[in-house]
N, C-alpha and C positions, 0 to 999 in steps of 0.2 A: 162231127168234123168241124162244124162251125165254131164250136166252143174251143177246140184246139187251135184253130186259126186266130181267134180273138185273144187267147192267152199268149200265143206267140207274138202277136202284135204288141201286147202290153209289155212283154219282156224286152222287145226291141226299143220301144218308145221311152221306157224308164231311164236308161242311161243317157239318152239324148236330153231328157228333161233335166237331169242332174248337171250335165255339162252346160246347159243353157243358164242354170242358176249360179254357177261358180263365178263367172266374170262379173255378174251383178254384185255379189258379195265383195269381190275385190275392189270394184269401183266404189262401193259404199264405204269400205275401210279407208280408201284413199281420201275420200271426202272428210272423214273424221280427222286425219292427220293434218290436213291443210290449215284448219283454224288454229291448231296449237302452235304452228310456226308463226302465224300472224301475231298471236298473243306474245310469243317470245320477242319478236321484233318490236312490238309495241312497248313492251316492258323495257327493252333496251333503250328505246328512244326516250321514254320517260325518265329512266335513270340518268341518261346523258343530259337531259334538260335540267334535272335536279342538281346534278354536279355543276353545270354552268351557272345555275341560279346561286349556288353556294359560292362559286368562284367570283361572283360579281362584287362581293363585299371586300374591297381593297381600301386601304387607308390613303389619305391624300399624299403622304410621303412615298408610298409604293407606286401610286399613279404618276407622280413626278418622275420617278426613275424609269417607268415604262415609256414615258414620252421621249427619253434620250436614247432608246435602243435603236440601233441601225437594223434595217430590215432588208430582205432580198437575199440573193445568192452571193456568197463571199468565198473566193478561192483561198485555200490554206496551203501550207507547205506540204511537201511530199504528194502533191496531186490531189489532196482531199478538198472537199467543198462542203460548206454548211449553208443551209437555207433557213432563214428566220422569217416567220410570217405571223402577223398579228391576228388575233381572233376578233372579228368584228362583232360577234355576239357577246363576248366577255371582255370588256375593256381592261387592258393591263396584262392580259395573258397572251402567250405566244406559243406557236407550234414550231419546234426546231427539229430539223431532219438532217442526218448525215448518213449517207449510204442507205442501208435498210433499217436504221435505228431512228425512232421518233420519240420525242420528249415533249411533255406538256410543262412549259416553263412559266414561272411567276416571278415578279421582282421581289428582292429582299433588301431591306435597309441595313446598311453596314455602318460601323463606327468610323471607318476611314473615308466614307463617302464614295467608295468604288461602285461602279455600275455592275450589278450582279443579278443573274436569273438562276432559278433553281427548279429542278424537278425532284422534290423531296422523296417521292416514292421510289424513283429509279436511282437517286443519288447523283444525278447529273448537275453540273454547275457550269454556267456560261459567264465568263468574265470579259467585260468590254473596257479596254484602255483607250487612250487617245490615239495610239499608233497601231494597235492590233487587238485581236480578241482571241480567246482560247476556250476550248471545251474540255472539261475534266469529269471523271467519274470517281466520286469520293469513296463509294463502296468498294470498287476494285482497285483504287489507288493508281489509276491510269490517266494519262492525258490523251484524249481521243483526237484532238485537233489543235494546232497551234499556228500562230502567225496568220490568222484569218483577217482579211482587210477588205473594207469597202472603199470606194474612191476617196472619201474624206480622210480615212485613216492612212491611205497611201501617201497623200500630200504631207501629212504630219510626219510619217516615217522618213520620207525623203528630206524634209527640212531638218530632222534630227541627225541624219547622216552628214549633212553639210555643216551644220552648226550644232554639235552635240551639247547637251545640257551640262553645265559644270558639275563635277563631282565634288563631294565633301573632301576627298583626298587632294583635289587639285586646288584647294583654296590657298591663297598666298599666306606665307608664314611671316609674321611681323616680329623682328628681333629688336629688342630695346638697345639703343646705342649707349656706349659708356660715356657718361657726361664728363667733360674735361673741367678741371678746377680753374677758377678765375685767375688770370695773370695780374699780379700786383704792379701798378704803375708807380714809379718813383715820384715822390713829392705829393702824392694824394693820400689822404686819410682813408682807411677802409670804410666801406659803407656797411653800417649795421642794419639788420632787418628792421622793418617798420613795426617795432613793438611799442605798445603804449607806455609812456614814461609817467611814473607815479611820483609826485613830489610830496614828501612828508612835511606837514606843517610844523612850525617851531612851537613846541608846547611852552607855555608861560608858567613860571614857578608860582605856587600859591602865595598870596599876600597874607601875612599874619595880621590879624586885627589887634589894635592896642588894648592891653588890659585883659586879653582873653588867652588863657593857657591853651597851648596846642592840644588837641584831642588825640588820645591814643586810639589805636584800632580796637574795636569792640571784640576783644578776646575774652574767653571765659576765665574767671578768677577762681583758682583752686586754693582752698584754705586747708593747710596741713593740720591734722589733729595733734594734740599735745601728747608726745610720747612719754610713757612712764619710765623712770630710771631703772636700770637693771638691778635686781636684788642679788647681793653677793652670796654665794653658797658657803656654808660653814666649813672651816678648814678642818679636815679630819685627821691631819698629821699632827701629833703632839709636839709642841715647841718646848725647848729647854727653858727652865726657870731662870730668871735673871737674879743674880746674886746682889743683894743690897748691902750685905755686910760680909766681910771676909771670914768671920767666924762661922758663918752658916753655909759656906760654899763647899 
């Protein structure tokens, strides 16, 4: 009877033991997952630090462009707004945000001298002019924001409205006038242009020296060869004999 009671007790205690061990395993598994997430975050931070270290190498010309970028929140047309913020850890780089879009911008040197920022990976371009700025996406071929102005650009835009810059088409056209011929005044000789007057000197004839024959020009003397008289060809036609006496004719 005692053996039966002991065996029953073991059967009842065994499931309780298994149930007690299951949460311990779950907790142990959870402890294993936590370090992997920390490692992922650590690697992400290291990658971001490496990217920032690589971004720090900007040329003096690019840094000069970055110094001209307007920062802060700028209202645009159609109710849009763009915020440009400089990265204090990476000089010359900016974070640009419009609605839920964020871009990592860097200055780009242009041949025209325009102030330009680009996010080459996303294809975003930020152009800053004296009276406005605009944001474009080159990959999509779209203009995301236009007529974005900070206070300084507003002043320039208002001045251009009052006194617009002259256009090339508005330049004055100069027409050459038809010159009138001079009117002759009676009794006055016409005035000739001030051309240099050349006076020919009077050449003197050569003086012949006494007893000296005048010299002829040194022309080449050609001596003709003695031509031979032509030889008469024999007359082939017989001539009639002349009669010297009438008896023989």
